[in-house]
Residue, then its C-alpha position, 0 to 999 in steps of 0.5 A: m486525152g480523157f473526158a475528166t482530163a480534158a475538163c479539168s484542164g480547161a475545155v469544160t472548167t472554164r465554161c461550167g466553173w471558170q472560177s475555181l479553175l482560177g483559184q487554183v492557178q492563184n494557189r499555184l502563184r501564191l495569190n489570195s482570192l484577190g489576186v494579190r500576194a497571199n498572206p499567211g493564213d489566208r484562205s485557198p483562193f480555190k475555196v473562196l472562188l469554188g464557193i462563189s461559183i456555187f453561189t452563181i449556179l445558184l443565183n442563176v437558178l433561184f431568181p429566175s425561178l423567183m421571177w417566174a413564181n413572181t408573174d400572174p399566170y393570167t396576164r404574164l406580167p409581173s406581180e408586186g414584189s417582182f421588180a423587187i427581186e429583178l433589183v436584188y438580181r441585177v445588183i449582186s449580178i453586176a457586182l460578180g461580173v465587176f469582181s470577176i473582172n478584178v480578179i482575173l486582170k490582176t491574176r493576169l498582170h501578175i502572171r505577164e509582170r513574173s514572166r516578162i511578157p509585153e503587151t501587145r495591144c490595147c495601149g496598157c488596157e491588154d489585161c483588163c480586155c482580155a479579162l472582159w472580153c473573154g474572162c474564161c479564155a483568159v482563165a484557161q491561158m492563165a492555167r496552161h500557162t502555169a502547168d504542163y498538162e502534157t506531161c501531168a495529168a489535171k485533178c478537179c479537186s485539188e487546190t492547185g488543180l495538179p497531182v501532188e507528185a507534179p513537178q514545179l515549173q520555174f516561172g520568171g525566175t521562181e519556182i510556182v506550185 
């Protein structure tokens, strides 16, 4: 398996851009970016979550740079205004974290219900636990559950993460992809 195939099928994508991989899984399942059934005219979950992924990367580069720029070079203490920058950064980070857990939870629950996969651990909150403790692993698992990467190579920048000619999988009695 080449690097590009490994990256697209989860090895690298889940660490660097799991949001876009989740968007591809949601496209296969015909869900929107919030993890619920998509309506005609909804924006592509891949594009929405790719945008969130890019925003997150920029956020994690920009805000630490702003904090560094607002530090007194002699005392290494935060200068005026750095508290506000830190607060905004923390609020946005928490909001993105809660959003991510919620979307992964809903998408995973959808897959389990359609595939009739019972919960085996965590007394009714297995989806939440998986989303909370290792969301990128849960996304990689969902990607493998909704595509056969052994028979068709992954495509990093396609809406579904698969080539157009990829066979449709039977999924809980209905076709996906």
